N, C-alpha and C positions, 0 to 999 in steps of 0.2 A: 504632476502625475507620478505615481510609483511605477518603477520599471522592475519587473520581477524576473529573476533567472529561475527556470524550472529545470532541474536535472531529472533524467529519466522521462523526458517530455514526450517520447513516443510510446510510453507504456500505458497500461490500463488506467492507473490512478493519475499519473503525471499528465497525460493528455487531457483527461477529464478536468483536472484543475486548471490547466492552461486555457481550455475553452471557456470555463466560467469566469476566470480573471479577465479574459478578453471581452466577454459579454458585458462585464460590469465596468469597463473603462480602463483597466490596467494595460500597460504595455508589457509584452512578454517576449523574452528570449528563451527558447526551449532547446536543450541540448540532450543528445542521446547517442550512445555508441552503436545502436542498431545491431546488437549481438544476436546470435542465433539460438538463444534460450527457447524462444518459441517463434512462431510464424513471422517471417520478415514481412509478408504481405499484410498481416494484421497491423504491424507497426507502421508500415507505409500508409495504410488506411487512416490510422490515428494521426499521422503527420499531416496528411491531406486535409483532415477535418480541422485541425487547428490553423492551418494556413489559409482557410477560407475567411478568416477574420482579419480585419485591418489591425495593424499594430503588433503583428506576430513575426518573429524571426526564428527559423529553425536552423540549427547547426549540428551536423553529425560530428560528434567528438566524444572521446573517452575522458572522463574527469580525472583519470590518473595521469594524463599527459601534462607534464610540468610546463607552466607558463601560459598555456592556451586559455584556460578559464580566466586567469587574471587579465589577459589581453581583451577578452570579450567584455568583462566587467568594466574595465577602464574605457574602452572605446564606446560602449553603449551607455555609460553612466548608470549602471544598475544599482538599485538601492537595497534590494532584499533577495534572499535565496530561499526557494522551497526545494529541499533536497530529497527527491524521490528515487534517484538512481540507486539500484541495488541488485545483487543476485538474490532473487526471491526463492522461497520455497524450502520447507523443512526437508523434504525428500531429496531435492537437488543438493542440499548442503550435506546430507549423509553420503551422497555419491561423490561429490566434489568439494570437500571441506576447505581445501586450500584456495580454490577459486572464490568460494563464499567469503573467506576472510580477506583475500586480496581486494575483491570488489567492494565489500561493505565496510571494511576497516581502513585499509590503505587508501581506497578511493575516497572515503570520507576525510581522512587526514590530509590528503593532497588538496581536496577542495577547500578545506579550512585554511590551509597555508596560502592558497590563491586569494583568499578574501582579506588577508592581513594588509593593513595600510591602503585600503581601497575605499570606495564610497559605500560599501556594504554596512548597513545599520542593523540588520536582523537576519537570522537564519531559522527557518522552520524545518524540522527534521522528521521524516517519516520513519518512526520506529514501529514496534510490533508488540502485540500481546505475548509473543513467544519469549519475551524477556522474563516473564513470570515463571514459566515452566512448571516445576513441581509445586503442587498446590499446598498452601498452608491454610488458606481460607478462601471462601467465595462469598460474594463477588470480589474480584481483584480490585483493590483501590491502588492509587499511585504509590502508596507506601508499602505495598506487599513486597516481601523480599524477592530479589531477582535470582531465580533458580533455573536457568536455562538448561534444557535437556537435549538440545540439538546444536550443531555448529551455527545454524542460522540464528537461533536465539542468542547464542553467545556473541555472535558478530554484532548484533544490535546493542547488546549491553556495552561492548567495547566502544562502539561508535557513540553512544550516549555519553560515555565518560570522556571521550575525546572532545566532544562538543562542550561539555562542562569546563574542561581545561581551557579550551579556546576562549570561552566567555570570560573566564577569570583573567586570562592573559591579555585580552584585547578590549574587553568591555562591549563587544558586539552582542546584542540581545539575542536570546534564543527561545524557541518554543519547541517542545518535543511531543509528538503525537504518537501514542501507542494504539495503532489501528487493530481492531478485532475483525479478522476475516472479511475483507471487503469484496462485494459481488455486485453485479448489475450488468447492463449492456456494455459490450466491449470487454467483458471479463476474460482473463487469461485462460488459454486452453488447458492449462495443467491443474486448474482448480476443480474441486469436486462437483460444484454445482454445474459447471460447464460440461464436465465429463458425463455426469449422470444424465443431463438433459440430452446430449447428443446420442447417448446409448438409448434412452427412452424413445426418442423420435424415430429410431430405427428398429424399435422392438428388440433390442439386443440386451444381453445379460449385463446387469449392473454389479460391479465388484466392489465390495466394501472391505477395507482392511480392518480386521478385528471382528467383534461381534455386533457392531453397530450401536453400542451403548454409549460411546463417547459423545459428548455434547459440545456444541459450538455456539458462540454468540456471533451472529452474522450482521454486518454493517452494509447498508445499501450505499452505492457509490455516491449518490447525490448528497447523502448525509455526511459522508466522509469528506467530500469536496467542501461542503458548507462549513464544516468544522475547521478545515485547513485554512480557509480564507479568514474566518473569524480569528483563528490563532495568529495569522499573519498580521491582522489589524490591531489586536489587543491582547494576545496571549503571551504569558511569560511562564516558563517552567514546563512541567510534564502534565499531559492530559490523556486519559483513556477516552478513546473514540469507538463506541460500540453501540449495538442495537439495544442492549440492556435486557435481553432475554436469550434463552438458549433452547435448542432442540437437538435431539439425537441424530446421528448420521443416518440411522435406519429410518427415522421419521422423515428426514429430509428426502431420502430416496423415494419413500412412499408418496410424499407430497408431489414430487416431480412426476412419478409414474401416473398418479391420478390426474394431475393437471394436463398431461399430454395424452391422456386416454391410451396409454401404452400397454402392450402385452409383455413388457420386460419383467424378468424375475431378478431376484437379488441373490448373489452368491457371496458368502463370507470367506475371507482368507486370512492369512497370518497378519497380525498388526505390524505397523511400520515403526521402526526404532525412531525415537525422538518426537513422536506424536503425543501431545499432552492429552490427559484424560478429559478434561473439561475446561472451557473458558466461559467467563461471564464478567462483563464489565460493570464497574461502579463508575458512573459518569457524572456524579454529583459535582465534582470540581469543574468540569467543562460546562455544565449547566450554569453553575454559579458565576464563574469568572468570564466565560465566553458568551453567555446567553445562548448557548446551543443546546439542542435536544434532537435526537433522532426522530424522523417523521414518517419513515416508510417501514411498515412491518414486513415480516418474512413472506407472507402470502402475496401481498401486493408486489413486493420486490421480485419474488420468484416469477410471477406472472409477466412482468416487464422483461426479465432476463430470458425467459423461455421464448417470448415473442421475438426478441433480438436474435437468439440462436436459430430459430425457425427461418427468419428472413435472411440469415447469412448462408443457409444451406445451398 
């Protein structure tokens, strides 16, 4: 049986991956530093959810702490790593660029050092569509130049390069997943879909940065999890993981207002530095090599997400 280490295991994507791995028979050790980037209670809820399964161990730990991850790997006989731990968010990275680089670059480097000369055979890394940044063409394929326009995007480019070097030096296999805006139940509270939904449910004004014309390719959480596990099992190299279609932020807000029968209005304000104009994934490589394809469209996914937010109130 494969024993998987999931970093960022208390987070939105990390905990969802851990649950699915446990459901399908993997043994999982999840680690997370439980920082205060968003609600500690939500992270606690995520941890409780994964601990309901047999075969799960959760450890509160920062991946930057020297020697601790190596000890976990050696004592548990862990074979593979899914590295989801990160300081997320373009806007957060604008406000705290040093923290973003420390967490996403130095944290990744320390984790890689901890895996040397251990039982680790493969690392799956959670990267981001933010590595593409400035658009040269759409949809983005994996060969699109990396032109990050935020500290967050730059941190992911650096981390990818560190993983490449690690593979060259150690022979440890890697798969790098460039997620496109993941959403769904247990969504982080700083993401637009969650913010818009909470405002709509209270009939409050929804604020959009810019004129609402920017477009995003949204990926439902179950599709992102499915892709991650497929990459763990047979992926090598880089893969775009996205829904494969895009909608404008204005249209997104209007869909949420309609779905919640809300009286909310939309207010437009100054755009945020580092926000890319458009994202759209070319997922042909993932379809071809992983046998993966997104299955949940934006309307169905929004419905499930809105229902979760309602029940959480």
